[in-house]
TORMI-501870 format. One record per residue (C-alpha): residue number from 1; residue in three letters; x, z, y. Coordinates in Angstrom, 3 decimals. Layout:
N
{drenmi NUM; ALA; {X; Z; Y}}
...
***
This chain:
305
{drenmi 1; UNK; {16.415; -5.330; -14.005}}
{drenmi 2; UNK; {13.114; -6.921; -13.633}}
{drenmi 3; UNK; {12.769; -10.593; -12.910}}
{drenmi 4; UNK; {9.649; -12.433; -11.424}}
{drenmi 5; UNK; {9.530; -16.291; -12.413}}
{drenmi 6; UNK; {7.252; -17.996; -9.696}}
{drenmi 7; UNK; {6.557; -21.411; -11.140}}
{drenmi 8; UNK; {3.633; -23.704; -11.250}}
{drenmi 9; UNK; {5.438; -26.656; -13.110}}
{drenmi 10; UNK; {4.846; -26.274; -16.609}}
{drenmi 11; UNK; {8.058; -28.087; -17.757}}
{drenmi 12; UNK; {10.049; -25.997; -15.616}}
{drenmi 13; UNK; {8.319; -22.897; -16.475}}
{drenmi 14; UNK; {9.228; -23.324; -20.299}}
{drenmi 15; UNK; {12.526; -24.341; -19.523}}
{drenmi 16; UNK; {13.232; -21.021; -17.390}}
{drenmi 17; UNK; {11.343; -18.815; -19.650}}
{drenmi 18; UNK; {13.212; -20.013; -22.810}}
{drenmi 19; UNK; {16.675; -18.923; -20.953}}
{drenmi 20; UNK; {15.378; -15.431; -20.131}}
{drenmi 21; UNK; {13.939; -15.121; -23.597}}
{drenmi 22; UNK; {17.249; -15.877; -25.003}}
{drenmi 23; UNK; {19.248; -13.569; -22.870}}
{drenmi 24; UNK; {16.765; -10.645; -23.652}}
{drenmi 25; UNK; {15.796; -10.272; -19.973}}
{drenmi 26; UNK; {12.751; -8.409; -18.632}}
{drenmi 27; UNK; {10.725; -11.028; -16.818}}
{drenmi 28; UNK; {7.018; -11.757; -15.540}}
{drenmi 29; UNK; {5.972; -15.350; -14.791}}
{drenmi 30; UNK; {3.004; -16.509; -12.716}}
{drenmi 31; UNK; {2.193; -19.963; -11.315}}
{drenmi 32; UNK; {0.528; -18.996; -8.055}}
{drenmi 33; UNK; {2.277; -17.663; -4.623}}
{drenmi 34; UNK; {-0.630; -15.268; -3.834}}
{drenmi 35; UNK; {-0.329; -13.614; -7.460}}
{drenmi 36; UNK; {3.324; -13.301; -6.882}}
{drenmi 37; UNK; {2.760; -11.537; -3.404}}
{drenmi 38; UNK; {0.439; -9.128; -4.978}}
{drenmi 39; UNK; {3.155; -8.152; -7.827}}
{drenmi 40; UNK; {5.785; -7.870; -5.344}}
{drenmi 41; UNK; {3.954; -5.287; -3.302}}
{drenmi 42; UNK; {3.267; -3.043; -6.420}}
{drenmi 43; UNK; {4.936; 0.216; -7.344}}
{drenmi 44; UNK; {6.649; -1.840; -10.223}}
{drenmi 45; UNK; {7.867; -4.595; -8.211}}
{drenmi 46; UNK; {10.641; -6.766; -9.435}}
{drenmi 47; UNK; {14.311; -6.586; -8.503}}
{drenmi 48; UNK; {14.822; -10.368; -8.378}}
{drenmi 49; UNK; {12.693; -13.459; -8.107}}
{drenmi 50; UNK; {13.176; -16.843; -9.121}}
{drenmi 51; UNK; {11.256; -18.740; -6.804}}
{drenmi 52; UNK; {9.522; -22.342; -6.761}}
{drenmi 53; UNK; {9.356; -23.992; -3.389}}
{drenmi 54; UNK; {6.291; -25.827; -3.936}}
{drenmi 55; UNK; {3.341; -23.468; -4.813}}
{drenmi 56; UNK; {-0.185; -22.981; -4.752}}
{drenmi 57; UNK; {-1.589; -19.994; -2.545}}
{drenmi 58; UNK; {1.485; -19.045; -0.954}}
{drenmi 59; UNK; {4.317; -21.590; -0.779}}
{drenmi 60; UNK; {7.966; -20.622; -1.596}}
{drenmi 61; UNK; {9.288; -20.684; 1.900}}
{drenmi 62; UNK; {6.436; -18.411; 3.223}}
{drenmi 63; UNK; {6.630; -15.958; 0.189}}
{drenmi 64; UNK; {10.279; -15.624; 0.690}}
{drenmi 65; UNK; {9.605; -14.597; 4.225}}
{drenmi 66; UNK; {7.220; -12.219; 3.087}}
{drenmi 67; UNK; {9.551; -10.712; 0.653}}
{drenmi 68; UNK; {12.110; -10.064; 3.486}}
{drenmi 69; UNK; {9.510; -7.905; 5.337}}
{drenmi 70; UNK; {9.699; -5.540; 2.235}}
{drenmi 71; UNK; {13.374; -4.827; 2.937}}
{drenmi 72; UNK; {11.987; -2.738; 5.973}}
{drenmi 73; UNK; {11.236; 0.031; 3.734}}
{drenmi 74; UNK; {14.621; -0.239; 1.766}}
{drenmi 75; UNK; {13.081; -2.517; -1.030}}
{drenmi 76; UNK; {15.671; -5.222; -1.096}}
{drenmi 77; UNK; {14.580; -8.100; -3.505}}
{drenmi 78; UNK; {17.258; -10.632; -4.359}}
{drenmi 79; UNK; {15.417; -14.140; -4.240}}
{drenmi 80; UNK; {16.912; -17.641; -5.857}}
{drenmi 81; UNK; {14.938; -20.479; -4.389}}
{drenmi 82; UNK; {14.214; -23.240; -7.343}}
{drenmi 83; UNK; {13.556; -26.750; -5.885}}
{drenmi 84; UNK; {14.051; -30.230; -6.359}}
{drenmi 85; UNK; {15.163; -30.697; -2.865}}
{drenmi 86; UNK; {19.037; -31.194; -2.712}}
{drenmi 87; UNK; {19.719; -32.021; 1.034}}
{drenmi 88; UNK; {22.022; -29.679; 2.576}}
{drenmi 89; UNK; {19.255; -29.262; 5.467}}
{drenmi 90; UNK; {16.764; -27.829; 2.738}}
{drenmi 91; UNK; {19.571; -25.457; 1.721}}
{drenmi 92; UNK; {19.713; -24.189; 5.093}}
{drenmi 93; UNK; {16.093; -23.970; 5.707}}
{drenmi 94; UNK; {15.811; -21.854; 2.432}}
{drenmi 95; UNK; {18.451; -19.610; 3.579}}
{drenmi 96; UNK; {16.670; -19.545; 7.010}}
{drenmi 97; UNK; {13.566; -18.271; 5.259}}
{drenmi 98; UNK; {15.431; -15.504; 3.698}}
{drenmi 99; UNK; {16.652; -16.644; -0.063}}
{drenmi 100; UNK; {19.824; -15.323; -1.204}}
{drenmi 101; UNK; {20.573; -18.261; -3.313}}
{drenmi 102; UNK; {19.532; -21.793; -4.352}}
{drenmi 103; UNK; {19.357; -23.721; -7.492}}
{drenmi 104; UNK; {18.350; -27.381; -7.911}}
{drenmi 105; UNK; {15.991; -28.757; -10.565}}
{drenmi 106; UNK; {16.097; -29.446; -13.345}}
{drenmi 107; UNK; {17.599; -26.096; -13.938}}
{drenmi 108; UNK; {20.876; -26.044; -15.805}}
{drenmi 109; UNK; {20.847; -22.774; -18.085}}
{drenmi 110; UNK; {24.649; -21.836; -17.304}}
{drenmi 111; UNK; {23.950; -22.282; -13.589}}
{drenmi 112; UNK; {20.991; -20.223; -13.725}}
{drenmi 113; UNK; {22.793; -17.443; -15.813}}
{drenmi 114; UNK; {25.465; -17.528; -13.096}}
{drenmi 115; UNK; {22.848; -16.960; -10.264}}
{drenmi 116; UNK; {21.237; -14.224; -12.204}}
{drenmi 117; UNK; {24.483; -12.262; -12.950}}
{drenmi 118; UNK; {25.429; -12.513; -9.269}}
{drenmi 119; UNK; {22.118; -11.327; -8.197}}
{drenmi 120; UNK; {22.210; -8.374; -10.750}}
{drenmi 121; UNK; {25.623; -7.264; -9.157}}
{drenmi 122; UNK; {24.408; -7.226; -5.741}}
{drenmi 123; UNK; {21.198; -5.420; -6.656}}
{drenmi 124; UNK; {23.249; -2.657; -8.433}}
{drenmi 125; UNK; {25.382; -2.297; -5.349}}
{drenmi 126; UNK; {22.504; -2.107; -2.980}}
{drenmi 127; UNK; {20.742; 0.286; -5.406}}
{drenmi 128; UNK; {24.039; 2.410; -5.615}}
{drenmi 129; UNK; {24.590; 2.360; -1.780}}
{drenmi 130; UNK; {20.923; 3.478; -1.422}}
{drenmi 131; UNK; {21.257; 6.327; -3.828}}
{drenmi 132; UNK; {24.453; 7.570; -1.887}}
{drenmi 133; UNK; {22.745; 7.388; 1.522}}
{drenmi 134; UNK; {19.783; 9.414; 0.015}}
{drenmi 135; UNK; {21.092; 11.866; -2.399}}
{drenmi 136; UNK; {23.578; 14.616; -2.341}}
{drenmi 137; UNK; {26.988; 13.564; -4.077}}
{drenmi 138; UNK; {27.605; 16.939; -5.879}}
{drenmi 139; UNK; {24.263; 17.902; -7.441}}
{drenmi 140; UNK; {22.619; 14.223; -7.392}}
{drenmi 141; UNK; {19.335; 15.937; -5.849}}
{drenmi 142; UNK; {18.092; 14.409; -2.697}}
{drenmi 143; UNK; {19.985; 15.485; 0.558}}
{drenmi 144; UNK; {18.368; 17.151; 3.164}}
{drenmi 145; UNK; {17.158; 14.258; 5.272}}
{drenmi 146; UNK; {15.783; 12.590; 2.335}}
{drenmi 147; UNK; {13.689; 15.549; 1.131}}
{drenmi 148; UNK; {12.259; 16.296; 4.431}}
{drenmi 149; UNK; {11.175; 12.602; 4.686}}
{drenmi 150; UNK; {9.724; 12.984; 1.451}}
{drenmi 151; UNK; {8.138; 16.425; 2.397}}
{drenmi 152; UNK; {6.637; 14.783; 5.592}}
{drenmi 153; UNK; {5.095; 12.025; 3.296}}
{drenmi 154; UNK; {3.618; 14.429; 0.910}}
{drenmi 155; UNK; {2.093; 16.403; 3.873}}
{drenmi 156; UNK; {0.548; 13.189; 5.227}}
{drenmi 157; UNK; {-0.877; 12.189; 1.736}}
{drenmi 158; UNK; {-2.327; 15.533; 1.018}}
{drenmi 159; UNK; {-4.081; 15.743; 4.338}}
{drenmi 160; UNK; {-5.771; 12.345; 3.528}}
{drenmi 161; UNK; {-6.868; 13.527; 0.049}}
{drenmi 162; UNK; {-7.616; 16.824; 1.111}}
{drenmi 163; UNK; {-5.175; 18.437; -1.544}}
{drenmi 164; UNK; {-2.657; 21.281; -1.001}}
{drenmi 165; UNK; {1.161; 21.020; -0.955}}
{drenmi 166; UNK; {3.514; 23.731; -1.637}}
{drenmi 167; UNK; {7.268; 24.306; -0.932}}
{drenmi 168; UNK; {9.853; 26.455; -2.699}}
{drenmi 169; UNK; {12.880; 27.497; -0.945}}
{drenmi 170; UNK; {15.332; 28.499; -3.319}}
{drenmi 171; UNK; {19.063; 30.068; -2.558}}
{drenmi 172; UNK; {21.592; 31.155; -5.379}}
{drenmi 173; UNK; {22.239; 34.997; -5.010}}
{drenmi 174; UNK; {25.765; 36.205; -4.345}}
{drenmi 175; UNK; {27.063; 32.489; -4.297}}
{drenmi 176; UNK; {30.074; 33.565; -1.962}}
{drenmi 177; UNK; {31.196; 35.931; -4.595}}
{drenmi 178; UNK; {31.447; 32.925; -7.204}}
{drenmi 179; UNK; {33.541; 30.756; -4.615}}
{drenmi 180; UNK; {35.794; 33.893; -3.568}}
{drenmi 181; UNK; {36.758; 35.335; -7.109}}
{drenmi 182; UNK; {36.700; 31.955; -9.224}}
{drenmi 183; UNK; {37.282; 29.257; -6.550}}
{drenmi 184; UNK; {35.329; 26.313; -5.284}}
{drenmi 185; UNK; {35.830; 24.532; -8.067}}
{drenmi 186; UNK; {33.817; 26.850; -10.283}}
{drenmi 187; UNK; {31.202; 27.044; -7.190}}
{drenmi 188; UNK; {30.671; 23.412; -7.502}}
{drenmi 189; UNK; {30.034; 23.915; -11.387}}
{drenmi 190; UNK; {27.376; 26.447; -10.577}}
{drenmi 191; UNK; {25.719; 24.155; -7.739}}
{drenmi 192; UNK; {25.406; 21.383; -10.140}}
{drenmi 193; UNK; {24.137; 23.415; -12.901}}
{drenmi 194; UNK; {21.695; 25.415; -10.898}}
{drenmi 195; UNK; {20.345; 21.861; -9.425}}
{drenmi 196; UNK; {19.843; 20.424; -12.888}}
{drenmi 197; UNK; {17.971; 23.793; -14.101}}
{drenmi 198; UNK; {15.756; 23.792; -10.833}}
{drenmi 199; UNK; {14.470; 20.043; -11.915}}
{drenmi 200; UNK; {14.311; 20.530; -15.401}}
{drenmi 201; UNK; {10.893; 21.486; -15.821}}
{drenmi 202; UNK; {9.502; 19.842; -12.731}}
{drenmi 203; UNK; {6.738; 17.121; -13.148}}
{drenmi 204; UNK; {7.518; 13.533; -12.538}}
{drenmi 205; UNK; {6.060; 13.553; -8.787}}
{drenmi 206; UNK; {7.645; 16.681; -7.738}}
{drenmi 207; UNK; {10.495; 16.717; -5.625}}
{drenmi 208; UNK; {13.788; 18.293; -5.450}}
{drenmi 209; UNK; {16.695; 18.289; -2.944}}
{drenmi 210; UNK; {19.611; 20.174; -1.556}}
{drenmi 211; UNK; {18.457; 21.932; 1.566}}
{drenmi 212; UNK; {21.938; 23.046; 2.463}}
{drenmi 213; UNK; {25.011; 24.997; 1.151}}
{drenmi 214; UNK; {23.806; 26.856; -2.059}}
{drenmi 215; UNK; {19.955; 26.530; -0.746}}
{drenmi 216; UNK; {17.412; 24.150; -2.455}}
{drenmi 217; UNK; {14.025; 22.780; -1.641}}
{drenmi 218; UNK; {11.412; 22.002; -3.881}}
{drenmi 219; UNK; {8.237; 20.063; -3.136}}
{drenmi 220; UNK; {5.095; 20.578; -5.348}}
{drenmi 221; UNK; {2.378; 17.996; -4.218}}
{drenmi 222; UNK; {-1.014; 19.384; -5.259}}
{drenmi 223; UNK; {-0.113; 22.849; -5.944}}
{drenmi 224; UNK; {-1.670; 25.773; -4.190}}
{drenmi 225; UNK; {0.404; 28.792; -3.576}}
{drenmi 226; UNK; {-0.873; 30.573; -6.717}}
{drenmi 227; UNK; {0.356; 27.946; -9.022}}
{drenmi 228; UNK; {3.418; 27.384; -7.225}}
{drenmi 229; UNK; {4.250; 30.977; -7.236}}
{drenmi 230; UNK; {3.911; 30.915; -11.080}}
{drenmi 231; UNK; {5.879; 27.865; -11.494}}
{drenmi 232; UNK; {8.578; 29.308; -9.331}}
{drenmi 233; UNK; {9.079; 32.508; -11.333}}
{drenmi 234; UNK; {9.117; 30.340; -14.459}}
{drenmi 235; UNK; {11.911; 28.485; -12.854}}
{drenmi 236; UNK; {13.673; 31.557; -11.600}}
{drenmi 237; UNK; {13.664; 32.722; -15.330}}
{drenmi 238; UNK; {14.913; 29.310; -16.234}}
{drenmi 239; UNK; {18.121; 29.349; -13.811}}
{drenmi 240; UNK; {18.569; 33.218; -15.142}}
{drenmi 241; UNK; {18.432; 32.733; -18.792}}
{drenmi 242; UNK; {21.648; 31.508; -19.590}}
{drenmi 243; UNK; {25.285; 31.969; -17.865}}
{drenmi 244; UNK; {26.966; 29.075; -16.549}}
{drenmi 245; UNK; {30.272; 28.021; -18.100}}
{drenmi 246; UNK; {33.120; 27.346; -15.672}}
{drenmi 247; UNK; {36.585; 26.376; -16.304}}
{drenmi 248; UNK; {37.699; 29.890; -15.713}}
{drenmi 249; UNK; {34.656; 32.141; -16.910}}
{drenmi 250; UNK; {31.177; 32.397; -17.465}}
{drenmi 251; UNK; {28.837; 33.302; -14.687}}
{drenmi 252; UNK; {25.627; 34.889; -14.682}}
{drenmi 253; UNK; {23.663; 33.192; -11.911}}
{drenmi 254; UNK; {20.078; 34.175; -10.169}}
{drenmi 255; UNK; {18.078; 32.649; -7.516}}
{drenmi 256; UNK; {15.636; 33.996; -4.781}}
{drenmi 257; UNK; {12.799; 32.048; -3.961}}
{drenmi 258; UNK; {10.394; 31.686; -0.873}}
{drenmi 259; UNK; {7.061; 29.910; -1.492}}
{drenmi 260; UNK; {4.824; 28.887; 1.078}}
{drenmi 261; UNK; {1.476; 26.451; 0.478}}
{drenmi 262; UNK; {-0.677; 24.418; 2.726}}
{drenmi 263; UNK; {-3.733; 26.268; 1.258}}
{drenmi 264; UNK; {-2.549; 29.515; 2.750}}
{drenmi 265; UNK; {-1.393; 27.701; 5.986}}
{drenmi 266; UNK; {-3.723; 24.877; 6.405}}
{drenmi 267; UNK; {-3.037; 24.195; 10.090}}
{drenmi 268; UNK; {0.747; 24.573; 9.970}}
{drenmi 269; UNK; {3.214; 22.000; 10.714}}
{drenmi 270; UNK; {6.004; 20.957; 8.437}}
{drenmi 271; UNK; {8.536; 22.964; 10.511}}
{drenmi 272; UNK; {6.131; 26.056; 10.405}}
{drenmi 273; UNK; {5.640; 25.728; 6.593}}
{drenmi 274; UNK; {9.286; 25.650; 6.053}}
{drenmi 275; UNK; {9.667; 28.555; 8.312}}
{drenmi 276; UNK; {7.368; 30.606; 6.401}}
{drenmi 277; UNK; {8.983; 29.679; 3.204}}
{drenmi 278; UNK; {12.298; 30.723; 4.635}}
{drenmi 279; UNK; {10.841; 34.147; 5.619}}
{drenmi 280; UNK; {9.502; 34.643; 2.249}}
{drenmi 281; UNK; {12.885; 33.544; 0.839}}
{drenmi 282; UNK; {14.524; 36.405; 3.082}}
{drenmi 283; UNK; {12.053; 38.947; 1.940}}
{drenmi 284; UNK; {12.971; 38.120; -1.756}}
{drenmi 285; UNK; {16.432; 38.706; -0.875}}
{drenmi 286; UNK; {15.880; 42.024; 0.971}}
{drenmi 287; UNK; {13.642; 43.407; -1.825}}
{drenmi 288; UNK; {16.545; 42.952; -4.491}}
{drenmi 289; UNK; {17.166; 39.255; -5.094}}
{drenmi 290; UNK; {16.469; 37.153; -8.398}}
{drenmi 291; UNK; {12.803; 37.280; -7.656}}
{drenmi 292; UNK; {9.929; 35.169; -5.809}}
{drenmi 293; UNK; {8.275; 36.092; -2.789}}
{drenmi 294; UNK; {5.252; 33.997; -1.147}}
{drenmi 295; UNK; {3.502; 33.704; 2.159}}
{drenmi 296; UNK; {0.447; 35.729; 0.626}}
{drenmi 297; UNK; {1.504; 39.190; -0.159}}
{drenmi 298; UNK; {-1.000; 39.573; -2.971}}
{drenmi 299; UNK; {0.927; 36.612; -5.047}}
{drenmi 300; UNK; {4.076; 37.998; -4.335}}
{drenmi 301; UNK; {3.532; 41.086; -6.253}}
{drenmi 302; UNK; {2.582; 38.959; -9.403}}
{drenmi 303; UNK; {5.598; 36.602; -9.076}}
{drenmi 304; UNK; {8.682; 39.164; -9.132}}
{drenmi 305; UNK; {11.410; 39.406; -11.836}}
***
């Protein structure tokens, strides 16, 4: 958990930071509301904010209101208001502005720690709920809705930057036979292991999701069709290299893959791109399985098993 302390009083700053250091918490301290707002909008935004009411730049109440606008994108930041004000009306004012909790100065260490622990539990719960809403329970990959949203974002980014994006549709070969012969429990083990292998060699900014059933979607930003075809074949080989061990038996598993890239289909929509990848996947299945087929026929020839 990352903490941001926004405090312009040297006395209170020293008092709180001594506590945070003693408790070995990861924190950043700033004395200006405008500087805090810049940090709150960064990719490495904090999870919890200890926020002074009276601040230069942007005051605590206004900063609290701005923090709540960030929650529109699903980035909830737990906020504790620090102030010398002690009237009930002040407490209501802080809560109305969006504060989650309230701590009067001078800060008592035990009370501060209690507030942080409560915030930590709520943050963890919120993150858990967000993960459950956006990820597939079995494979822990992004679910269909989330991977589609991510692909849409990457296509928009690629258009702005003038770079390609490629997608890989991967389908487990003969998966029904696994379920029919070994049972659905074994099938679940195969799904989880294939999902793990599919993303094992991906870059940090590549995306993987469960597209449906035994089908997976990989999104490769910045990759043209030729590079995506080579990477798909490497992943195909990684999946097929070792048998999957289930409770009942070892299962040899392979995947077929269809690849489509915006460098080959520069004017296509998201739906068209996926349709082309799906057609390439169908060709891979029809031509023997355990292979990669690409929208460009000449690339498919170099990406077979």
